VEXSEVEX-866970 format. One record per residue (C-alpha): residue in one letter; x, y, z; residue number from 1. Coordinates in steps of 0.5 Angstrom, whole numbers, always signed. Layout:
A / X / Y / Z / NUM
...
//
This chain:
M / +129 / +242 / +192 / 1
P / +130 / +237 / +187 / 2
A / +129 / +230 / +189 / 3
G / +136 / +227 / +189 / 4
Q / +138 / +233 / +195 / 5
E / +131 / +233 / +198 / 6
A / +133 / +225 / +199 / 7
R / +139 / +225 / +201 / 8
G / +137 / +232 / +206 / 9
E / +132 / +227 / +210 / 10
E / +139 / +223 / +211 / 11
L / +143 / +227 / +213 / 12
F / +137 / +229 / +219 / 13
A / +137 / +223 / +221 / 14
R / +143 / +221 / +223 / 15
E / +146 / +221 / +230 / 16
P / +151 / +226 / +230 / 17
F / +146 / +231 / +227 / 18
K / +141 / +229 / +233 / 19
R / +146 / +231 / +237 / 20
A / +149 / +237 / +235 / 21
V / +142 / +240 / +235 / 22
G / +140 / +238 / +242 / 23
E / +146 / +240 / +244 / 24
A / +144 / +247 / +241 / 25
L / +136 / +248 / +244 / 26
A / +140 / +246 / +250 / 27
G / +145 / +252 / +250 / 28
R / +151 / +250 / +248 / 29
H / +155 / +252 / +241 / 30
S / +157 / +245 / +238 / 31
G / +160 / +242 / +231 / 32
Q / +160 / +236 / +227 / 33
L / +162 / +233 / +220 / 34
L / +158 / +228 / +217 / 35
A / +159 / +224 / +211 / 36
L / +154 / +224 / +207 / 37
G / +155 / +219 / +200 / 38
E / +162 / +222 / +197 / 39
R / +161 / +229 / +201 / 40
T / +163 / +231 / +207 / 41
Y / +159 / +237 / +211 / 42
Q / +161 / +241 / +217 / 43
L / +155 / +242 / +222 / 44
I / +155 / +249 / +226 / 45
A / +150 / +250 / +231 / 46
N / +149 / +255 / +236 / 47
P / +143 / +257 / +241 / 48
V / +139 / +264 / +241 / 49
R / +137 / +268 / +246 / 50
Q / +133 / +271 / +248 / 51
E / +132 / +274 / +255 / 52
D / +138 / +268 / +258 / 53
E / +133 / +263 / +255 / 54
T / +134 / +259 / +248 / 55
V / +129 / +259 / +245 / 56
G / +131 / +256 / +239 / 57
A / +138 / +254 / +235 / 58
V / +141 / +256 / +228 / 59
L / +144 / +251 / +224 / 60
M / +149 / +252 / +218 / 61
L / +152 / +247 / +214 / 62
L / +158 / +247 / +209 / 63
D / +161 / +243 / +204 / 64
V / +168 / +242 / +206 / 65
T / +170 / +235 / +202 / 66
E / +175 / +239 / +199 / 67
R / +179 / +241 / +205 / 68
E / +179 / +234 / +208 / 69
E / +181 / +231 / +202 / 70
R / +186 / +235 / +201 / 71
D / +188 / +235 / +209 / 72
R / +189 / +227 / +208 / 73
L / +192 / +227 / +203 / 74
R / +197 / +232 / +206 / 75
Q / +197 / +227 / +212 / 76
E / +199 / +223 / +206 / 77
F / +205 / +226 / +202 / 78
S / +207 / +227 / +210 / 79
A / +208 / +220 / +212 / 80
N / +210 / +217 / +206 / 81
V / +217 / +223 / +206 / 82
S / +217 / +220 / +213 / 83
H / +218 / +214 / +211 / 84
E / +222 / +215 / +204 / 85
L / +228 / +220 / +208 / 86
K / +228 / +214 / +214 / 87
T / +230 / +209 / +208 / 88
P / +237 / +211 / +206 / 89
L / +238 / +215 / +212 / 90
T / +238 / +209 / +216 / 91
S / +244 / +206 / +210 / 92
I / +248 / +212 / +211 / 93
V / +248 / +211 / +219 / 94
G / +249 / +204 / +218 / 95
F / +254 / +204 / +215 / 96
A / +258 / +210 / +217 / 97
E / +257 / +206 / +224 / 98
I / +261 / +200 / +221 / 99
M / +266 / +205 / +218 / 100
M / +267 / +209 / +224 / 101
N / +267 / +202 / +229 / 102
G / +273 / +199 / +224 / 103
L / +269 / +194 / +223 / 104
V / +271 / +195 / +215 / 105
K / +277 / +192 / +212 / 106
P / +281 / +197 / +209 / 107
E / +280 / +194 / +200 / 108
D / +272 / +195 / +204 / 109
T / +273 / +202 / +205 / 110
P / +271 / +205 / +198 / 111
R / +265 / +200 / +197 / 112
F / +263 / +203 / +203 / 113
A / +263 / +210 / +201 / 114
G / +259 / +210 / +195 / 115
N / +254 / +205 / +199 / 116
I / +254 / +213 / +203 / 117
Y / +254 / +217 / +197 / 118
R / +248 / +212 / +192 / 119
E / +244 / +213 / +199 / 120
A / +246 / +222 / +200 / 121
Q / +244 / +222 / +193 / 122
R / +238 / +219 / +193 / 123
L / +236 / +225 / +198 / 124
I / +238 / +230 / +194 / 125
S / +233 / +228 / +189 / 126
L / +227 / +226 / +195 / 127
V / +229 / +233 / +196 / 128
G / +230 / +237 / +191 / 129
D / +223 / +233 / +188 / 130
V / +218 / +236 / +195 / 131
M / +221 / +243 / +193 / 132
E / +218 / +242 / +187 / 133
L / +212 / +240 / +188 / 134
S / +210 / +244 / +192 / 135
Q / +212 / +250 / +189 / 136
L / +207 / +247 / +184 / 137
D / +202 / +246 / +190 / 138
E / +204 / +253 / +193 / 139
G / +203 / +255 / +184 / 140
S / +209 / +260 / +186 / 141
L / +211 / +260 / +179 / 142
Q / +205 / +263 / +175 / 143
N / +208 / +270 / +175 / 144
R / +214 / +266 / +171 / 145
Q / +211 / +263 / +165 / 146
E / +214 / +265 / +157 / 147
P / +215 / +263 / +151 / 148
V / +219 / +256 / +151 / 149
E / +221 / +253 / +144 / 150
L / +220 / +246 / +146 / 151
Y / +222 / +243 / +142 / 152
E / +229 / +245 / +142 / 153
L / +228 / +245 / +150 / 154
T / +226 / +237 / +148 / 155
R / +233 / +236 / +144 / 156
Q / +238 / +238 / +149 / 157
V / +233 / +233 / +155 / 158
A / +235 / +229 / +148 / 159
E / +241 / +230 / +149 / 160
R / +244 / +229 / +156 / 161
F / +240 / +222 / +157 / 162
R / +243 / +218 / +150 / 163
P / +250 / +217 / +154 / 164
A / +246 / +214 / +160 / 165
A / +241 / +211 / +154 / 166
E / +247 / +208 / +150 / 167
K / +250 / +204 / +156 / 168
R / +243 / +199 / +157 / 169
G / +243 / +199 / +148 / 170
V / +237 / +204 / +148 / 171
T / +237 / +208 / +141 / 172
V / +234 / +216 / +143 / 173
Q / +231 / +219 / +138 / 174
L / +227 / +226 / +136 / 175
Q / +222 / +228 / +131 / 176
G / +217 / +234 / +130 / 177
E / +218 / +240 / +129 / 178
P / +219 / +247 / +133 / 179
C / +213 / +250 / +136 / 180
T / +213 / +254 / +142 / 181
V / +208 / +254 / +148 / 182
T / +207 / +259 / +154 / 183
G / +210 / +257 / +161 / 184
V / +216 / +256 / +165 / 185
R / +221 / +253 / +163 / 186
A / +224 / +250 / +168 / 187
I / +218 / +245 / +170 / 188
L / +217 / +243 / +163 / 189
E / +225 / +242 / +162 / 190
E / +224 / +238 / +169 / 191
M / +217 / +235 / +166 / 192
V / +221 / +231 / +160 / 193
R / +227 / +230 / +164 / 194
N / +221 / +226 / +168 / 195
L / +219 / +223 / +162 / 196
C / +225 / +221 / +159 / 197
D / +229 / +218 / +165 / 198
N / +223 / +214 / +166 / 199
A / +224 / +212 / +159 / 200
V / +230 / +210 / +159 / 201
K / +230 / +206 / +165 / 202
Y / +224 / +202 / +165 / 203
N / +226 / +200 / +157 / 204
V / +230 / +193 / +155 / 205
E / +236 / +192 / +153 / 206
G / +236 / +194 / +144 / 207
G / +230 / +199 / +146 / 208
R / +228 / +205 / +143 / 209
V / +225 / +212 / +146 / 210
T / +223 / +216 / +142 / 211
L / +221 / +224 / +144 / 212
A / +216 / +228 / +139 / 213
V / +213 / +235 / +139 / 214
S / +208 / +237 / +134 / 215
R / +204 / +243 / +134 / 216
R / +196 / +241 / +132 / 217
E / +190 / +245 / +130 / 218
K / +188 / +247 / +137 / 219
D / +196 / +245 / +142 / 220
V / +202 / +242 / +142 / 221
L / +202 / +236 / +143 / 222
L / +209 / +233 / +147 / 223
A / +209 / +225 / +147 / 224
V / +214 / +220 / +149 / 225
S / +215 / +213 / +147 / 226
D / +218 / +207 / +150 / 227
T / +218 / +200 / +148 / 228
G / +220 / +197 / +155 / 229
V / +216 / +194 / +160 / 230
G / +210 / +198 / +160 / 231
I / +206 / +198 / +165 / 232
P / +200 / +193 / +169 / 233
Y / +193 / +196 / +167 / 234
E / +191 / +194 / +175 / 235
D / +197 / +200 / +176 / 236
Q / +196 / +205 / +170 / 237
E / +190 / +209 / +174 / 238
R / +196 / +211 / +180 / 239
V / +202 / +211 / +176 / 240
F / +202 / +219 / +177 / 241
E / +199 / +219 / +185 / 242
R / +206 / +221 / +189 / 243
F / +211 / +216 / +192 / 244
F / +207 / +210 / +188 / 245
R / +211 / +205 / +185 / 246
G / +208 / +199 / +181 / 247
D / +211 / +192 / +179 / 248
K / +215 / +191 / +184 / 249
S / +220 / +186 / +180 / 250
H / +223 / +192 / +175 / 251
S / +221 / +198 / +181 / 252
S / +226 / +195 / +186 / 253
Q / +231 / +194 / +182 / 254
I / +230 / +201 / +179 / 255
A / +233 / +208 / +183 / 256
G / +228 / +213 / +184 / 257
T / +223 / +216 / +188 / 258
G / +216 / +215 / +186 / 259
L / +215 / +222 / +184 / 260
G / +218 / +223 / +177 / 261
L / +211 / +223 / +174 / 262
S / +207 / +225 / +180 / 263
I / +210 / +232 / +178 / 264
V / +209 / +231 / +170 / 265
K / +202 / +230 / +173 / 266
H / +202 / +238 / +177 / 267
G / +207 / +240 / +171 / 268
A / +201 / +238 / +166 / 269
L / +196 / +243 / +170 / 270
F / +200 / +248 / +173 / 271
H / +200 / +250 / +166 / 272
N / +194 / +247 / +163 / 273
A / +196 / +241 / +158 / 274
K / +191 / +235 / +157 / 275
L / +195 / +229 / +160 / 276
T / +194 / +222 / +158 / 277
L / +197 / +215 / +158 / 278
Q / +197 / +208 / +154 / 279
S / +201 / +202 / +155 / 280
R / +201 / +195 / +154 / 281
P / +205 / +190 / +159 / 282
G / +211 / +188 / +156 / 283
E / +210 / +192 / +149 / 284
G / +212 / +198 / +152 / 285
T / +209 / +205 / +154 / 286
T / +207 / +213 / +152 / 287
V / +206 / +219 / +155 / 288
L / +202 / +224 / +150 / 289
V / +202 / +232 / +154 / 290
A / +198 / +237 / +150 / 291
F / +200 / +243 / +152 / 292
P / +194 / +249 / +150 / 293
L / +196 / +254 / +143 / 294
P / +199 / +261 / +146 / 295
E / +193 / +266 / +146 / 296
P / +195 / +271 / +139 / 297
P / +198 / +278 / +142 / 298
T / +192 / +283 / +142 / 299
K / +191 / +289 / +139 / 300
E / +192 / +296 / +142 / 301
//
């Protein structure tokens, strides 16, 4: 056994839960314990060995369950976040509706209250849609829908849809590049580009610019979405792809969103075996790079 593993084993054997599990097994009782050792989590299963109705020893099984425990933690955290995010707009909708139901709204104020209810309902719809999409990505249920997708044309279509909203904010949307084909699920690729473009417009400044570029390199196809916006604080850059994370409260509190857009981009990149890179300088802008592997050439029969 390597020296590092041997030292770790000695540390494990010295733990009180380990001693307790062994003691339980030697006393004739089954025992199970979760043990944390460094950054790993282990499940210890201890069973007595019987011979002629007497306990003559114990069998120990040690399983590394770090990934399972991390998935459980993330699932619980995700459920808590979804519950919180759903409760906020629902509470607003109930509050506005109750005021209107009790006749406390002047006729001239009815459109404003109805507009508030409509916006909160739209926020709920967006949140549910994003959660469903993340669930599909997590389950890997879309693998059989992969096909050749012309990424430049797809990006052009997304850019065209965003131009009117960008122009209202004085933001210019530019498209650069060349026709490039990747293998993937078109709906996921479109959602990835949509979320990147949406963020680039929303977090931009008046008179700013959004540039979408698609280019073929030696080993991959590169999608780059750049903006001249507010940028991302350095301390938040490692967390922006987390689910429901919204940094820089001075800006994000004024901008509608579910906090799931970049998480969808991250999971979409993982789904397509693409490399995701973030480059950002506060006050100067952000660039997100997604490098998709080139499609494998068809095999000769």
